[in-house]
VOBA-1610 file (N, C-alpha, C; in pm, whole numbers, padded with zeros to 5 digits, always signed):
BEGIN
Met+01725-02731+02417Met+01643-02777+02526Met+01704-02737+02660Lys+01837-02734+02665Lys+01905-02696+02787Lys+01869-02554+02829Arg+01854-02468+02732Arg+01826-02327+02758Arg+01688-02308+02820Phe+01594-02395+02786Phe+01457-02379+02833Phe+01422-02471+02949Gly+01513-02556+02990Gly+01485-02649+03100Gly+01455-02579+03231Ile+01539-02485+03268Ile+01519-02413+03394Ile+01394-02325+03389Pro+01370-02249+03281Pro+01245-02173+03275Pro+01120-02260+03283Ile+01122-02376+03219Ile+01006-02465+03227Ile+00988-02513+03371Leu+01097-02547+03437Leu+01089-02590+03577Leu+01036-02477+03666Ile+01083-02356+03644Ile+01034-02241+03720Ile+00885-02221+03695Gly+00843-02234+03571Gly+00701-02220+03539Gly+00616-02325+03607Ile+00666-02448+03610Ile+00592-02555+03678Ile+00588-02528+03828Leu+00700-02483+03883Leu+00704-02453+04026Leu+00616-02334+04062Leu+00587-02246+03970Leu+00491-02138+03994Leu+00348-02186+03978Thr+00325-02281+03891Thr+00190-02330+03864Thr+00132-02403+03985Val+00210-02489+04045Val+00158-02572+04155Val+00111-02488+04273Pro+00194-02398+04330Pro+00144-02319+04442Pro+00032-02222+04401Ser+00037-02173+04277Ser-00071-02085+04230Ser-00203-02159+04224Phe-00199-02283+04180Phe-00320-02365+04175Phe-00374-02390+04315Val-00284-02421+04409Val-00325-02443+04549Val-00381-02315+04609Leu-00314-02201+04585Leu-00364-02073+04637Leu-00499-02036+04579Ala-00518-02061+04451Ala-00647-02032+04388Ala-00757-02119+04449Gly-00727-02245+04473Gly-00825-02333+04535Gly-00857-02293+04677Met-00755-02262+04755Met-00777-02222+04894Met-00846-02087+04902Gly-00806-01994+04817Gly-00870-01863+04815Gly-01015-01870+04772Gly-01043-01954+04674Gly-01181-01973+04630Gly-01266-02037+04737Gly-01206-02127+04813Gly-01279-02190+04922Gly-01304-02094+05036Ala-01209-02003+05060Ala-01224-01908+05170Ala-01331-01803+05141Cys-01337-01757+05018Cys-01436-01653+04986Cys-01559-01708+04917His-01560-01840+04889His-01671-01904+04818His-01701-01830+04687Cys-01593-01798+04617Cys-01607-01726+04490Cys-01500-01777+04393Ser-01502-01724+04275Ser-01404-01765+04174Ser-01302-01655+04144Thr-01298-01552+04228Thr-01206-01441+04205Thr-01059-01484+04202Pro-01010-01565+04297Pro-00868-01603+04291Pro-00830-01678+04163Ile-00919-01763+04115Ile-00886-01836+03993Ile-00887-01743+03872Arg-00973-01643+03873Arg-00974-01544+03764Arg-00847-01462+03763Ile-00792-01435+03879Ile-00671-01353+03887Ile-00547-01435+03850Leu-00536-01555+03903Leu-00416-01636+03879Leu-00418-01709+03745Phe-00537-01750+03700Phe-00550-01825+03575Phe-00660-01762+03489Pro-00637-01641+03437Pro-00744-01573+03364Pro-00780-01639+03231Tyr-00687-01707+03169Tyr-00716-01768+03038Tyr-00816-01883+03054Val-00802-01959+03162Val-00898-02065+03190Val-01032-02003+03225Ser-01029-01892+03297Ser-01153-01825+03335Ser-01229-01773+03214Met-01157-01737+03110Met-01224-01690+02988Met-01303-01802+02922Leu-01265-01927+02947Leu-01341-02040+02893Leu-01473-02056+02965Gly-01480-02004+03086Gly-01601-02017+03167Gly-01571-02096+03292Ile-01593-02036+03405Ile-01561-02099+03533Ile-01638-02229+03552His-01767-02231+03515His-01850-02347+03542His-01869-02438+03421Ala-01800-02407+03313Ala-01815-02487+03191Ala-01725-02610+03199Asp-01752-02703+03113Asp-01667-02821+03102Asp-01544-02780+03020Trp-01430-02772+03085Trp-01310-02720+03021Trp-01247-02818+02924Gly-01249-02943+02957Gly-01189-03042+02871Gly-01038-03027+02863Phe-00983-03076+02755Phe-00838-03082+02737Phe-00776-02942+02729Leu-00844-02849+02661Leu-00791-02713+02647Leu-00776-02645+02783Gly-00873-02663+02870Gly-00865-02604+03004Gly-00746-02657+03083Phe-00724-02788+03077Phe-00610-02846+03148Phe-00478-02796+03089Leu-00472-02779+02958Leu-00351-02725+02896Leu-00325-02582+02943Leu-00432-02501+02946Leu-00416-02362+02991Leu-00372-02356+03137Phe-00429-02443+03221Phe-00387-02447+03361Phe-00239-02481+03372Gly-00197-02584+03303Gly-00062-02635+03320Gly+00046-02560+03246Leu+00010-02492+03139Leu+00114-02431+03054Leu+00127-02280+03066Gln+00035-02215+03136Gln+00038-02069+03142Gln+00171-02016+03197Phe+00209-02057+03315Phe+00332-02006+03376Phe+00458-02058+03307Pro+00465-02184+03264Pro+00584-02224+03187Pro+00601-02144+03057Ile+00491-02111+02991Ile+00502-02030+02868Ile+00551-01890+02902Tyr+00500-01832+03011Tyr+00551-01702+03055Tyr+00702-01710+03078Ala+00747-01813+03147Ala+00890-01826+03178Ala+00973-01844+03051Ile+00923-01920+02955Ile+00995-01939+02829Ile+01004-01808+02752Ile+00896-01730+02752Ile+00899-01601+02682Ile+01006-01510+02740Val+01018-01507+02872Val+01123-01425+02935Val+01261-01484+02905Ala+01272-01615+02900Ala+01402-01679+02874Ala+01449-01655+02731Ile+01357-01638+02639Ile+01394-01614+02499Ile+01468-01482+02482Ala+01430-01384+02563Ala+01489-01250+02551Ala+01638-01254+02583Arg+01713-01176+02509Arg+01857-01166+02530Arg+01886-01036+02605Gly+01956-01046+02713Gly+01994-00928+02790Gly+01889-00888+02892Ala+01935-00823+02996Ala+01848-00784+03107Ala+01741-00683+03065Thr+01775-00592+02976Thr+01678-00491+02932Thr+01562-00556+02858Trp+01591-00647+02768Trp+01485-00715+02694Trp+01404-00807+02784Lys+01469-00872+02879Lys+01397-00956+02974Lys+01298-00871+03054Ala+01342-00754+03097Ala+01254-00664+03173Ala+01138-00618+03086Arg+01164-00588+02960Arg+01056-00546+02868Arg+00955-00659+02846Phe+01006-00779+02825Phe+00915-00893+02805Phe+00833-00919+02931Leu+00897-00908+03047Leu+00827-00928+03173Leu+00718-00823+03192Leu+00749-00698+03159Leu+00650-00591+03167Leu+00535-00617+03070Phe+00567-00663+02951Phe+00464-00698+02853Phe+00375-00811+02907Leu+00435-00912+02969Leu+00357-01023+03024Leu+00268-00978+03139Phe+00317-00887+03224Phe+00232-00832+03330Phe+00112-00760+03270Ala+00136-00681+03166Ala+00027-00610+03102Ala-00071-00706+03035Leu-00018-00807+02967Leu-00103-00906+02902Leu-00186-00982+03005His-00125-01021+03116His-00196-01092+03221His-00303-01002+03283Gly-00269-00876+03304Gly-00368-00780+03356Gly-00486-00764+03263Leu-00459-00755+03134Leu-00566-00746+03035Leu-00651-00873+03036Ala-00587-00987+03048Ala-00661-01113+03053Ala-00748-01121+03178Ile-00699-01069+03291Ile-00780-01064+03413Ile-00902-00976+03391Trp-00881-00860+03331Trp-00992-00768+03304Trp-01097-00835+03216Val-01053-00902+03110Val-01146-00970+03019Val-01218-01083+03093Ala-01146-01158+03177Ala-01209-01268+03250Ala-01319-01216+03344Phe-01295-01102+03407Phe-01399-01047+03493Phe-01516-00991+03413Arg-01488-00932+03298Arg-01596-00876+03214Arg-01683-00987+03155Ile-01622-01097+03117Ile-01696-01208+03059Ile-01788-01271+03164Ser-01740-01280+03285Ser-01815-01356+03387Ser-01915-01270+03465Glu-01933-01146+03428Glu-02029-01061+03499Glu-02171-01101+03470
//
């Protein structure tokens, strides 16, 4: 648990400002683009749908799970590879979220 405490905290600290930025950005453009970019997995459920418990889990756990995945890797090279994989996965999720909501 000690090994994952800091990554979970970092993930939570990334979630809160990302949620605020998505809300402010959505309010500024009157659109759902910022939420699709920052939280694509929730967007895949449907922006206007009733998300329920799964939606709240996806909102709250996305960045902590990313941080844990990077923390699992041993060595700087593997951490960089996992981080690159997560960027690609997140980019793919953004693409799917935009395709679904068209």
